[in-house]
N, CA and C atoms as an extended XYZ file, in Angstrom:
591
Properties=species:S:1:pos:R:3:atomname:S:1:resname:S:1:resid:I:1 pbc="F F F"
N       129.460      169.497       60.892 N   MET     1
C       129.060      169.836       62.258 CA  MET     1
C       128.698      168.551       63.005 C   MET     1
N       129.267      168.345       64.181 N   GLY     2
C       129.015      167.134       64.964 CA  GLY     2
C       127.732      167.250       65.757 C   GLY     2
N       127.552      166.352       66.680 N   GLY     3
C       126.372      166.416       67.545 CA  GLY     3
C       125.668      165.081       67.575 C   GLY     3
N       124.732      164.964       68.506 N   MET     4
C       124.066      163.689       68.728 CA  MET     4
C       122.732      163.583       67.983 C   MET     4
N       122.335      164.677       67.285 N   THR     5
C       121.008      164.640       66.650 CA  THR     5
C       120.993      163.583       65.552 C   THR     5
N       119.863      162.892       65.467 N   GLU     6
C       119.751      161.864       64.438 CA  GLU     6
C       119.534      162.528       63.079 C   GLU     6
N       119.883      161.805       62.039 N   ALA     7
C       119.666      162.327       60.686 CA  ALA     7
C       118.161      162.508       60.468 C   ALA     7
N       117.777      163.655       59.960 N   ARG     8
C       116.363      163.848       59.636 CA  ARG     8
C       116.008      163.004       58.420 C   ARG     8
N       114.769      162.489       58.361 N   PRO     9
C       114.403      161.617       57.250 CA  PRO     9
C       114.634      162.269       55.883 C   PRO     9
N       114.424      163.590       55.772 N   GLU    10
C       114.542      164.213       54.451 CA  GLU    10
C       115.990      164.242       53.943 C   GLU    10
N       116.957      163.969       54.818 N   GLN    11
C       118.340      163.942       54.366 CA  GLN    11
C       118.717      162.564       53.833 C   GLN    11
N       117.798      161.610       53.976 N   ARG    12
C       118.082      160.261       53.513 CA  ARG    12
C       117.361      160.043       52.190 C   ARG    12
N       118.120      159.711       51.168 N   ARG    13
C       117.500      159.398       49.880 CA  ARG    13
C       117.394      157.884       49.782 C   ARG    13
N       116.295      157.420       49.245 N   MET    14
C       116.071      155.989       49.209 CA  MET    14
C       115.769      155.541       47.788 C   MET    14
N       116.524      154.556       47.327 N   THR    15
C       116.243      153.950       46.027 CA  THR    15
C       115.585      152.603       46.281 C   THR    15
N       114.410      152.418       45.717 N   ILE    16
C       113.687      151.168       45.890 CA  ILE    16
C       113.959      150.278       44.679 C   ILE    16
N       114.671      149.189       44.917 N   SER    17
C       114.981      148.264       43.822 CA  SER    17
C       114.468      146.851       44.123 C   SER    17
N       114.052      146.612       45.359 N   ASP    18
C       113.593      145.295       45.794 CA  ASP    18
C       112.134      145.073       45.362 C   ASP    18
N       111.861      144.003       44.585 N   PRO    19
C       110.488      143.754       44.128 CA  PRO    19
C       109.487      143.646       45.278 C   PRO    19
N       109.894      143.057       46.405 N   GLN    20
C       108.964      142.910       47.541 CA  GLN    20
C       108.566      144.272       48.112 C   GLN    20
N       109.523      145.200       48.139 N   VAL    21
C       109.232      146.548       48.637 CA  VAL    21
C       108.297      147.263       47.663 C   VAL    21
N       108.545      147.103       46.373 N   MET    22
C       107.664      147.719       45.363 CA  MET    22
C       106.250      147.184       45.496 C   MET    22
N       106.151      145.856       45.690 N   ARG    23
C       104.813      145.251       45.825 CA  ARG    23
C       104.123      145.721       47.111 C   ARG    23
N       104.889      145.898       48.163 N   ALA    24
C       104.318      146.387       49.431 CA  ALA    24
C       103.702      147.770       49.243 C   ALA    24
N       104.285      148.540       48.346 N   LEU    25
C       103.843      149.919       48.135 CA  LEU    25
C       102.738      150.033       47.084 C   LEU    25
N       102.588      149.016       46.241 N   ALA    26
C       101.641      149.087       45.117 CA  ALA    26
C       100.208      148.840       45.583 C   ALA    26
N        99.729      149.663       46.466 N   HIS    27
C        98.396      149.505       47.056 CA  HIS    27
C        97.855      150.917       47.285 C   HIS    27
N        96.624      151.200       46.838 N   PRO    28
C        96.112      152.577       46.935 CA  PRO    28
C        96.178      153.166       48.346 C   PRO    28
N        95.796      152.372       49.360 N   ALA    29
C        95.811      152.892       50.735 CA  ALA    29
C        97.237      153.202       51.186 C   ALA    29
N        98.175      152.353       50.803 N   ARG    30
C        99.564      152.562       51.235 CA  ARG    30
C       100.187      153.761       50.543 C   ARG    30
N        99.842      153.958       49.268 N   ILE    31
C       100.314      155.151       48.557 CA  ILE    31
C        99.778      156.398       49.258 C   ILE    31
N        98.490      156.361       49.637 N   ALA    32
C        97.871      157.506       50.319 CA  ALA    32
C        98.523      157.756       51.683 C   ALA    32
N        98.809      156.687       52.420 N   ILE    33
C        99.463      156.815       53.735 CA  ILE    33
C       100.851      157.427       53.573 C   ILE    33
N       101.622      156.909       52.616 N   MET    34
C       102.974      157.438       52.376 CA  MET    34
C       102.926      158.915       52.022 C   MET    34
N       101.969      159.261       51.165 N   GLU    35
C       101.844      160.652       50.752 CA  GLU    35
C       101.517      161.550       51.948 C   GLU    35
N       100.590      161.083       52.797 N   HIS    36
C       100.221      161.876       53.975 CA  HIS    36
C       101.414      162.047       54.918 C   HIS    36
N       102.128      160.952       55.180 N   LEU    37
C       103.285      161.028       56.073 CA  LEU    37
C       104.362      161.942       55.502 C   LEU    37
N       104.482      161.955       54.182 N   ASN    38
C       105.483      162.806       53.546 CA  ASN    38
C       105.220      164.289       53.763 C   ASN    38
N       103.956      164.645       54.010 N   THR    39
C       103.638      166.067       54.211 CA  THR    39
C       103.725      166.463       55.681 C   THR    39
N       103.928      165.491       56.570 N   ARG    40
C       103.913      165.752       58.012 CA  ARG    40
C       105.310      165.708       58.588 C   ARG    40
N       105.823      166.849       58.971 N   GLU    41
C       107.190      166.962       59.483 CA  GLU    41
C       107.453      166.026       60.661 C   GLU    41
N       106.521      165.984       61.633 N   GLY    42
C       106.755      165.180       62.835 CA  GLY    42
C       106.142      163.800       62.796 C   GLY    42
N       105.619      163.403       61.629 N   GLY    43
C       104.950      162.111       61.520 CA  GLY    43
C       103.473      162.219       61.861 C   GLY    43
N       102.795      161.073       61.890 N   ALA    44
C       101.361      161.041       62.168 CA  ALA    44
C       101.009      159.700       62.800 C   ALA    44
N        99.881      159.668       63.487 N   THR    45
C        99.413      158.421       64.108 CA  THR    45
C        98.581      157.642       63.086 C   THR    45
N        98.331      156.373       63.397 N   ALA    46
C        97.475      155.542       62.535 CA  ALA    46
C        96.082      156.158       62.427 C   ALA    46
N        95.583      156.722       63.523 N   THR    47
C        94.244      157.336       63.526 CA  THR    47
C        94.202      158.538       62.577 C   THR    47
N        95.252      159.366       62.625 N   GLU    48
C        95.318      160.531       61.728 CA  GLU    48
C        95.400      160.086       60.266 C   GLU    48
N        96.213      159.066       60.011 N   CYS    49
C        96.315      158.533       58.645 CA  CYS    49
C        94.976      157.943       58.195 C   CYS    49
N        94.286      157.272       59.115 N   ALA    50
C        93.004      156.626       58.802 CA  ALA    50
C        91.984      157.646       58.304 C   ALA    50
N        91.970      158.844       58.941 N   GLU    51
C        91.030      159.891       58.523 CA  GLU    51
C        91.300      160.312       57.086 C   GLU    51
N        92.583      160.384       56.723 N   VAL    52
C        92.961      160.833       55.384 CA  VAL    52
C        92.633      159.772       54.326 C   VAL    52
N        92.927      158.498       54.643 N   VAL    53
C        92.735      157.449       53.635 CA  VAL    53
C        91.339      156.832       53.673 C   VAL    53
N        90.528      157.223       54.661 N   GLY    54
C        89.153      156.735       54.730 CA  GLY    54
C        89.048      155.261       55.094 C   GLY    54
N        89.918      154.819       56.021 N   MET    55
C        89.861      153.444       56.515 CA  MET    55
C        89.803      153.474       58.028 C   MET    55
N        89.550      152.312       58.627 N   SER    56
C        89.559      152.257       60.091 CA  SER    56
C        91.002      152.342       60.590 C   SER    56
N        91.200      152.841       61.824 N   PRO    57
C        92.557      152.891       62.375 CA  PRO    57
C        93.233      151.521       62.424 C   PRO    57
N        92.465      150.458       62.656 N   SER    58
C        93.095      149.133       62.732 CA  SER    58
C        93.569      148.677       61.346 C   SER    58
N        92.770      148.939       60.305 N   ALA    59
C        93.200      148.603       58.934 CA  ALA    59
C        94.422      149.432       58.546 C   ALA    59
N        94.403      150.701       58.954 N   THR    60
C        95.527      151.590       58.650 CA  THR    60
C        96.784      151.128       59.384 C   THR    60
N        96.636      150.692       60.631 N   SER    61
C        97.772      150.154       61.398 CA  SER    61
C        98.392      148.954       60.701 C   SER    61
N        97.547      148.105       60.143 N   TYR    62
C        98.027      146.941       59.408 CA  TYR    62
C        98.916      147.388       58.233 C   TYR    62
N        98.433      148.378       57.481 N   HIS    63
C        99.208      148.874       56.334 CA  HIS    63
C       100.499      149.557       56.792 C   HIS    63
N       100.435      150.276       57.899 N   LEU    64
C       101.646      150.928       58.434 CA  LEU    64
C       102.694      149.892       58.833 C   LEU    64
N       102.236      148.812       59.457 N   ARG    65
C       103.181      147.751       59.847 CA  ARG    65
C       103.805      147.095       58.619 C   ARG    65
N       103.007      146.902       57.571 N   ALA    66
C       103.532      146.322       56.325 CA  ALA    66
C       104.556      147.262       55.685 C   ALA    66
N       104.279      148.565       55.728 N   LEU    67
C       105.224      149.554       55.180 CA  LEU    67
C       106.504      149.597       56.014 C   LEU    67
N       106.361      149.433       57.339 N   ALA    68
C       107.534      149.418       58.228 CA  ALA    68
C       108.388      148.183       57.957 C   ALA    68
N       107.727      147.058       57.749 N   LYS    69
C       108.430      145.814       57.459 CA  LYS    69
C       109.234      145.948       56.163 C   LYS    69
N       108.690      146.713       55.226 N   ALA    70
C       109.361      146.935       53.942 CA  ALA    70
C       110.431      148.025       54.034 C   ALA    70
N       110.563      148.661       55.223 N   GLY    71
C       111.581      149.692       55.404 CA  GLY    71
C       111.195      151.052       54.856 C   GLY    71
N       109.888      151.259       54.616 N   LEU    72
C       109.428      152.518       54.023 CA  LEU    72
C       108.988      153.541       55.070 C   LEU    72
N       108.515      153.057       56.221 N   VAL    73
C       108.167      153.958       57.321 CA  VAL    73
C       108.830      153.445       58.593 C   VAL    73
N       108.900      154.310       59.580 N   GLU    74
C       109.501      153.951       60.867 CA  GLU    74
C       108.762      154.701       61.962 C   GLU    74
N       108.966      154.260       63.193 N   GLN    75
C       108.366      154.991       64.309 CA  GLN    75
C       109.081      156.319       64.495 C   GLN    75
N       108.313      157.355       64.763 N   ALA    76
C       108.866      158.693       64.983 CA  ALA    76
C       108.894      158.953       66.481 C   ALA    76
N       109.743      159.889       66.936 N   PRO    77
C       109.743      160.234       68.367 CA  PRO    77
C       108.356      160.677       68.805 C   PRO    77
N       107.953      160.271       69.998 N   SER    78
C       106.623      160.571       70.527 CA  SER    78
C       106.444      162.076       70.715 C   SER    78
N       105.181      162.518       70.716 N   ARG    79
C       104.879      163.940       70.936 CA  ARG    79
C       104.909      164.300       72.425 C   ARG    79
N       105.270      163.353       73.259 N   GLY    80
C       105.313      163.639       74.691 CA  GLY    80
C       104.106      163.059       75.395 C   GLY    80
N       102.931      163.576       75.035 N   ASP    81
C       101.713      163.093       75.689 CA  ASP    81
C       101.040      161.997       74.869 C   ASP    81
N       101.597      161.709       73.676 N   ALA    82
C       100.924      160.786       72.760 CA  ALA    82
C       100.900      159.366       73.317 C   ALA    82
N        99.691      158.815       73.440 N   ARG    83
C        99.567      157.410       73.833 CA  ARG    83
C        99.719      156.514       72.608 C   ARG    83
N        99.424      157.101       71.450 N   GLU    84
C        99.475      156.326       70.207 CA  GLU    84
C       100.822      156.550       69.528 C   GLU    84
N       101.357      155.496       68.924 N   ARG    85
C       102.677      155.647       68.290 CA  ARG    85
C       102.597      156.512       67.032 C   ARG    85
N       103.678      157.246       66.830 N   LEU    86
C       103.792      158.103       65.649 CA  LEU    86
C       104.620      157.383       64.594 C   LEU    86
N       104.251      157.583       63.337 N   TRP    87
C       104.971      157.008       62.205 CA  TRP    87
C       105.470      158.132       61.309 C   TRP    87
N       106.594      157.907       60.666 N   ARG    88
C       107.079      158.854       59.657 CA  ARG    88
C       107.703      158.050       58.511 C   ARG    88
N       107.814      158.692       57.358 N   THR    89
C       108.463      158.019       56.242 CA  THR    89
C       109.955      157.926       56.546 C   THR    89
N       110.552      156.820       56.158 N   PHE    90
C       111.987      156.635       56.379 CA  PHE    90
C       112.766      157.677       55.596 C   PHE    90
N       112.288      157.994       54.419 N   SER    91
C       112.961      158.982       53.577 CA  SER    91
C       111.900      159.823       52.894 C   SER    91
N       112.086      161.131       52.874 N   GLN    92
C       111.136      162.012       52.198 CA  GLN    92
C       111.362      161.916       50.694 C   GLN    92
N       112.544      161.504       50.321 N   SER    93
C       112.923      161.478       48.921 CA  SER    93
C       113.230      160.036       48.516 C   SER    93
N       112.315      159.412       47.806 N   TRP    94
C       112.557      158.035       47.380 CA  TRP    94
C       112.141      157.879       45.940 C   TRP    94
N       112.842      157.038       45.240 N   PHE    95
C       112.476      156.763       43.859 CA  PHE    95
C       112.686      155.289       43.559 C   PHE    95
N       111.937      154.826       42.564 N   VAL    96
C       111.955      153.417       42.209 CA  VAL    96
C       112.920      153.209       41.057 C   VAL    96
N       113.836      152.292       41.220 N   ASP    97
C       114.773      151.967       40.147 CA  ASP    97
C       115.231      150.521       40.296 C   ASP    97
N       114.551      149.601       39.607 N   PRO    98
C       114.951      148.203       39.727 CA  PRO    98
C       116.298      147.918       39.059 C   PRO    98
N       116.819      148.892       38.305 N   GLY    99
C       118.086      148.679       37.591 CA  GLY    99
C       117.810      148.143       36.199 C   GLY    99
N       118.671      148.504       35.264 N   GLN   100
C       118.404      148.162       33.864 CA  GLN   100
C       118.479      146.649       33.608 C   GLN   100
N       119.269      145.942       34.416 N   ASP   101
C       119.393      144.494       34.204 CA  ASP   101
C       118.500      143.704       35.167 C   ASP   101
N       117.440      144.363       35.677 N   ALA   102
C       116.531      143.697       36.619 CA  ALA   102
C       115.800      142.547       35.940 C   ALA   102
N       115.473      141.536       36.718 N   GLY   103
C       114.752      140.370       36.195 CA  GLY   103
C       113.269      140.642       36.040 C   GLY   103
N       112.541      139.659       35.497 N   PRO   104
C       111.105      139.840       35.234 CA  PRO   104
C       110.280      140.122       36.485 C   PRO   104
N       110.681      139.571       37.626 N   GLU   105
C       109.927      139.808       38.869 CA  GLU   105
C       109.981      141.282       39.262 C   GLU   105
N       111.183      141.847       39.188 N   ALA   106
C       111.357      143.268       39.528 CA  ALA   106
C       110.633      144.160       38.525 C   ALA   106
N       110.693      143.802       37.253 N   ARG   107
C       110.004      144.587       36.215 CA  ARG   107
C       108.491      144.577       36.450 C   ARG   107
N       107.946      143.397       36.783 N   ALA   108
C       106.504      143.275       37.032 CA  ALA   108
C       106.103      144.074       38.267 C   ALA   108
N       106.942      144.044       39.300 N   ALA   109
C       106.658      144.791       40.533 CA  ALA   109
C       106.683      146.291       40.265 C   ALA   109
N       107.670      146.726       39.456 N   GLU   110
C       107.754      148.147       39.095 CA  GLU   110
C       106.504      148.562       38.324 C   GLU   110
N       106.079      147.734       37.389 N   GLN   111
C       104.899      148.057       36.592 CA  GLN   111
C       103.656      148.165       37.481 C   GLN   111
N       103.512      147.241       38.434 N   ALA   112
C       102.356      147.273       39.349 CA  ALA   112
C       102.344      148.567       40.163 C   ALA   112
N       103.529      148.988       40.601 N   LEU   113
C       103.629      150.205       41.406 CA  LEU   113
C       103.318      151.450       40.574 C   LEU   113
N       103.887      151.517       39.375 N   VAL   114
C       103.631      152.664       38.495 CA  VAL   114
C       102.149      152.729       38.142 C   VAL   114
N       101.548      151.563       37.887 N   GLU   115
C       100.124      151.550       37.528 CA  GLU   115
C        99.237      151.961       38.704 C   GLU   115
N        99.616      151.591       39.924 N   ALA   116
C        98.856      152.011       41.108 CA  ALA   116
C        98.910      153.537       41.254 C   ALA   116
N       100.093      154.120       41.006 N   HIS   117
C       100.222      155.582       41.048 CA  HIS   117
C        99.423      156.241       39.928 C   HIS   117
N        99.483      155.665       38.735 N   ALA   118
C        98.765      156.232       37.584 CA  ALA   118
C        97.257      156.221       37.837 C   ALA   118
N        96.762      155.132       38.446 N   ALA   119
C        95.329      155.039       38.750 CA  ALA   119
C        94.929      156.135       39.743 C   ALA   119
N        95.807      156.380       40.732 N   ARG   120
C        95.544      157.433       41.722 CA  ARG   120
C        95.521      158.805       41.057 C   ARG   120
N        96.487      159.045       40.172 N   ASP   121
C        96.532      160.326       39.451 CA  ASP   121
C        95.271      160.518       38.608 C   ASP   121
N        94.853      159.445       37.929 N   MET   122
C        93.660      159.517       37.069 CA  MET   122
C        92.416      159.795       37.904 C   MET   122
N        92.327      159.155       39.070 N   GLU   123
C        91.174      159.368       39.950 CA  GLU   123
C        91.129      160.822       40.419 C   GLU   123
N        92.280      161.388       40.717 N   ARG   124
C        92.334      162.802       41.120 CA  ARG   124
C        91.890      163.715       39.987 C   ARG   124
N        92.284      163.361       38.769 N   THR   125
C        91.883      164.157       37.603 CA  THR   125
C        90.367      164.090       37.430 C   THR   125
N        89.819      162.883       37.518 N   ARG   126
C        88.352      162.723       37.386 CA  ARG   126
C        87.621      163.492       38.482 C   ARG   126
N        88.150      163.420       39.701 N   ASP   127
C        87.544      164.114       40.830 CA  ASP   127
C        87.531      165.632       40.582 C   ASP   127
N        88.642      166.145       40.059 N   TRP   128
C        88.718      167.575       39.739 CA  TRP   128
C        87.668      167.932       38.695 C   TRP   128
N        87.562      167.125       37.628 N   LEU   129
C        86.617      167.428       36.553 CA  LEU   129
C        85.179      167.410       37.063 C   LEU   129
N        84.884      166.514       38.017 N   ARG   130
C        83.538      166.466       38.611 CA  ARG   130
C        83.240      167.732       39.416 C   ARG   130
N        84.290      168.277       40.074 N   ARG   131
C        84.104      169.430       40.962 CA  ARG   131
C        84.335      170.773       40.285 C   ARG   131
N        84.994      170.768       39.129 N   ALA   132
C        85.556      171.991       38.548 CA  ALA   132
C        84.562      173.148       38.431 C   ALA   132
N        83.341      172.842       37.984 N   ALA   133
C        82.351      173.904       37.765 CA  ALA   133
C        82.025      174.654       39.059 C   ALA   133
N        82.138      173.967       40.196 N   GLY   134
C        81.816      174.605       41.472 CA  GLY   134
C        83.015      175.241       42.167 C   GLY   134
N        84.183      175.172       41.539 N   GLU   135
C        85.399      175.726       42.149 CA  GLU   135
C        85.460      177.244       41.968 C   GLU   135
N        86.150      177.960       42.883 N   PRO   136
C        86.343      179.405       42.679 CA  PRO   136
C        87.067      179.664       41.357 C   PRO   136
N        86.692      180.752       40.652 N   PRO   137
C        87.289      181.034       39.332 CA  PRO   137
C        88.818      181.081       39.347 C   PRO   137
N        89.412      181.618       40.434 N   GLU   138
C        90.880      181.727       40.442 CA  GLU   138
C        91.551      180.351       40.453 C   GLU   138
N        90.879      179.350       41.041 N   TRP   139
C        91.424      177.984       41.035 CA  TRP   139
C        91.070      177.281       39.733 C   TRP   139
N        89.864      177.504       39.230 N   TYR   140
C        89.452      176.906       37.953 CA  TYR   140
C        90.434      177.317       36.850 C   TYR   140
N        90.840      178.579       36.866 N   ASP   141
C        91.701      179.122       35.802 CA  ASP   141
C        93.136      178.596       35.828 C   ASP   141
N        93.598      178.102       36.988 N   VAL   142
C        95.007      177.682       37.071 CA  VAL   142
C        95.201      176.163       37.032 C   VAL   142
N        94.107      175.397       37.014 N   ALA   143
C        94.262      173.952       36.808 CA  ALA   143
C        94.772      173.761       35.384 C   ALA   143
N        95.733      172.858       35.213 N   LEU   144
C        96.392      172.755       33.914 CA  LEU   144
C        96.644      171.304       33.544 C   LEU   144
N        96.320      170.954       32.311 N   PHE   145
C        96.692      169.641       31.754 CA  PHE   145
C        97.601      169.940       30.578 C   PHE   145
N        98.833      169.515       30.685 N   ASN   146
C        99.801      169.829       29.643 CA  ASN   146
C       100.436      168.551       29.118 C   ASN   146
N       100.544      168.452       27.813 N   ASP   147
C       101.199      167.308       27.186 CA  ASP   147
C       102.111      167.883       26.107 C   ASP   147
N       103.403      167.738       26.268 N   SER   148
C       104.347      168.336       25.326 CA  SER   148
C       105.228      167.273       24.695 C   SER   148
N       105.475      167.416       23.397 N   MET   149
C       106.438      166.551       22.713 CA  MET   149
C       107.736      167.338       22.570 C   MET   149
N       108.779      166.842       23.185 N   LEU   150
C       110.065      167.534       23.161 CA  LEU   150
C       111.061      166.750       22.315 C   LEU   150
N       112.096      167.446       21.882 N   LEU   151
C       113.172      166.798       21.136 CA  LEU   151
C       114.470      167.209       21.816 C   LEU   151
N       115.109      166.284       22.505 N   LEU   152
C       116.327      166.639       23.242 CA  LEU   152
C       117.241      165.444       23.443 C   LEU   152
N       118.458      165.741       23.879 N   THR   153
C       119.419      164.680       24.177 CA  THR   153
C       119.196      164.188       25.598 C   THR   153
N       119.803      163.047       25.937 N   ALA   154
C       119.687      162.516       27.297 CA  ALA   154
C       120.246      163.519       28.307 C   ALA   154
N       121.337      164.184       27.961 N   ALA   155
C       121.940      165.174       28.865 CA  ALA   155
C       121.005      166.369       29.061 C   ALA   155
N       120.367      166.812       27.982 N   GLU   156
C       119.414      167.927       28.089 CA  GLU   156
C       118.212      167.523       28.939 C   GLU   156
N       117.760      166.284       28.777 N   LEU   157
C       116.611      165.815       29.553 CA  LEU   157
C       116.952      165.740       31.041 C   LEU   157
N       118.163      165.283       31.360 N   ALA   158
C       118.605      165.245       32.757 CA  ALA   158
C       118.598      166.656       33.344 C   ALA   158
N       119.048      167.631       32.562 N   GLU   159
C       119.096      169.037       32.975 CA  GLU   159
C       117.677      169.587       33.189 C   GLU   159
N       116.793      169.267       32.239 N   LEU   160
C       115.403      169.721       32.328 CA  LEU   160
C       114.731      169.145       33.579 C   LEU   160
N       114.925      167.838       33.825 N   ASN   161
C       114.341      167.199       35.017 CA  ASN   161
C       114.783      167.918       36.281 C   ASN   161
N       116.071      168.197       36.392 N   GLU   162
C       116.599      168.859       37.589 CA  GLU   162
C       115.999      170.252       37.737 C   GLU   162
N       115.862      170.970       36.613 N   ALA   163
C       115.305      172.333       36.646 CA  ALA   163
C       113.839      172.328       37.097 C   ALA   163
N       113.056      171.389       36.576 N   VAL   164
C       111.630      171.313       36.938 CA  VAL   164
C       111.487      170.945       38.417 C   VAL   164
N       112.246      169.940       38.867 N   LEU   165
C       112.152      169.528       40.265 CA  LEU   165
C       112.615      170.650       41.200 C   LEU   165
N       113.603      171.419       40.766 N   ALA   166
C       114.065      172.564       41.567 CA  ALA   166
C       112.976      173.632       41.672 C   ALA   166
N       112.201      173.818       40.612 N   LEU   167
C       111.086      174.783       40.631 CA  LEU   167
C       110.009      174.353       41.626 C   LEU   167
N       109.766      173.036       41.722 N   LEU   168
C       108.702      172.540       42.602 CA  LEU   168
C       109.102      172.567       44.080 C   LEU   168
N       110.394      172.370       44.350 N   ARG   169
C       110.893      172.159       45.716 CA  ARG   169
C       110.415      173.194       46.740 C   ARG   169
N       110.497      174.497       46.446 N   PRO   170
C       110.111      175.481       47.477 CA  PRO   170
C       108.646      175.400       47.898 C   PRO   170
N       107.806      174.784       47.060 N   TYR   171
C       106.371      174.749       47.341 CA  TYR   171
C       105.932      173.434       47.973 C   TYR   171
N       106.878      172.535       48.237 N   ARG   172
C       106.502      171.231       48.804 CA  ARG   172
C       105.717      171.414       50.093 C   ARG   172
N       104.626      170.660       50.195 N   GLN   173
C       103.689      170.816       51.317 CA  GLN   173
C       104.396      170.647       52.655 C   GLN   173
N       105.280      169.676       52.732 N   ARG   174
C       105.983      169.400       53.983 CA  ARG   174
C       106.736      170.628       54.486 C   ARG   174
N       107.341      171.365       53.544 N   ASN   175
C       108.153      172.523       53.923 CA  ASN   175
C       107.316      173.739       54.301 C   ASN   175
N       106.052      173.765       53.894 N   ARG   176
C       105.209      174.942       54.142 CA  ARG   176
C       104.114      174.675       55.176 C   ARG   176
N       104.015      173.412       55.612 N   GLN   177
C       102.920      172.981       56.484 CA  GLN   177
C       102.811      173.845       57.738 C   GLN   177
N       103.949      174.183       58.321 N   ALA   178
C       103.953      174.906       59.596 CA  ALA   178
C       103.404      176.324       59.452 C   ALA   178
N       103.651      176.965       58.305 N   ASP   179
C       103.248      178.368       58.140 CA  ASP   179
C       102.820      178.627       56.695 C   ASP   179
N       101.688      178.027       56.281 N   PRO   180
C       101.280      178.197       54.883 CA  PRO   180
C       100.771      179.608       54.604 C   PRO   180
N       101.002      180.135       53.397 N   PRO   181
C       100.446      181.451       53.063 CA  PRO   181
C        98.917      181.397       53.027 C   PRO   181
N        98.279      182.534       53.271 N   ALA   182
C        96.815      182.593       53.269 CA  ALA   182
C        96.284      182.132       51.915 C   ALA   182
N        95.246      181.310       51.943 N   GLY   183
C        94.616      180.867       50.704 CA  GLY   183
C        95.299      179.681       50.040 C   GLY   183
N        96.350      179.140       50.670 N   ALA   184
C        97.051      177.997       50.068 CA  ALA   184
C        96.219      176.733       50.216 C   ALA   184
N        96.295      175.849       49.245 N   ARG   185
C        95.646      174.547       49.348 CA  ARG   185
C        96.529      173.502       48.690 C   ARG   185
N        96.272      172.235       48.997 N   SER   186
C        97.070      171.151       48.424 CA  SER   186
C        96.805      171.047       46.932 C   SER   186
N        97.886      170.897       46.174 N   VAL   187
C        97.804      170.765       44.720 CA  VAL   187
C        98.665      169.573       44.317 C   VAL   187
N        98.106      168.636       43.551 N   ALA   188
C        98.869      167.477       43.077 CA  ALA   188
C        99.475      167.805       41.720 C   ALA   188
N       100.771      167.624       41.616 N   VAL   189
C       101.489      167.882       40.366 CA  VAL   189
C       102.172      166.595       39.937 C   VAL   189
N       101.905      166.145       38.724 N   GLN   190
C       102.628      164.989       38.181 CA  GLN   190
C       103.560      165.483       37.088 C   GLN   190
N       104.784      165.026       37.143 N   TYR   191
C       105.739      165.334       36.078 CA  TYR   191
C       106.307      164.012       35.610 C   TYR   191
N       105.968      163.636       34.399 N   LYS   192
C       106.428      162.349       33.870 CA  LYS   192
C       107.184      162.604       32.577 C   LYS   192
N       108.277      161.927       32.426 N   VAL   193
C       109.076      162.048       31.216 CA  VAL   193
C       109.297      160.649       30.670 C   VAL   193
N       108.821      160.397       29.456 N   VAL   194
C       108.954      159.072       28.870 CA  VAL   194
C       109.558      159.178       27.469 C   VAL   194
N       110.804      158.756       27.311 N   PRO   195
C       111.395      158.740       25.967 CA  PRO   195
C       110.614      157.773       25.077 C   PRO   195
N       110.286      158.209       23.864 N   LEU   196
C       109.472      157.390       22.969 CA  LEU   196
C       110.346      156.438       22.152 C   LEU   196
N       109.701      155.402       21.647 N   ALA   197
C       110.434      154.384       20.864 CA  ALA   197
C       110.895      154.990       19.543 C   ALA   197
């Protein structure tokens, strides 16, 4: 189908292989900003992002500009009356892959980024454990920590990954933001697959 409409960000898949881009992203505030923008269909202002990440709008603007320089975020069309610029993620779907023959710089950058994400995940887990006793029983009962040892081929693992990601897709916050079901709340889900030595 033709037309003049620009490609929506979610139709663009982005592979991050550049060490400088990985390093730009390996920062707790920037991870939080990216995550927030990913849930916002029309983008968000620096002030809105600042409220979420708990920083001043000027500090948040600095991080947004650094993310834009790295090609991770871009300016979004204005809301009409907005005096402040809107930002959106360049791609809703991005993954890190320095490539198997990547040099030590790229490997180190990938490790820094993965560790920044792992620290964020761990902090969320600790935060949940601190709050858990005061949570409503229906939410307390569905929080889950699962660790499974599987035995499968690379082809089976590729199939499993696709199946799990397909299960998560309909519930993505970005897709439900406009009309969430009653009682819905944000839930962080980590799915990690690591072949053992």
